[in-house]
C-alpha positions, 0 to 999 in steps of 0.5 A: 539514540533519540534521532532513531526514535523520532523516525518511528514513522519511517521504521513503520514504512520499512517494516510494512514494505518488507512485510508486503513484499515478503507476502507477495513473493513467499505466498502462492495463494492469490488472495494473500498476494493481493493482501501483500500488495495492499500492505505494501501500498499502505506503506507507500501511503504512510511514507508520502503522508509522513514526508508531507507533514511539517512540524509546526506547520498549519493548513495553507490558509493565509493568515497574519502571524503564520509563517510555516505551512504544510504542503497539502499536495501529498495528502491530496495525492494519497486520497486519489491513490487510496481510491485507485487502490481500492478499485485495483483491489476490487478488480484483482478480487474479481479476477481471483473469483473468475480464476477460481470458477474456471480452474477450481483453485487460487493456488499458484502451484496448482494453476501451473500444474493444470497449465502443464497438463493441457 
């Protein structure tokens, strides 16, 4: 039983992935879809950071007596991914604003209805 408890980070990742995917699929509002994508993205960030941490590992600075080092590459990749994610979210929000200005709605169903009418 204690093996399951020690993996709480992975349970959080699974929950956030399922929640984010559900929001993207089940909601018709474009803003909610962007929020769902960001939740899913955050779960991937947590997964990479969790896998990159070694228990008892230190920063990769050479020093006498230290034998276990944590790999810094996953953390650096996630920092880059966060910047890209923020930029992507900003572009997505700008597109939603333009869609709202053009069509007067951000609901998927109403947009499809307007498309059928034209």
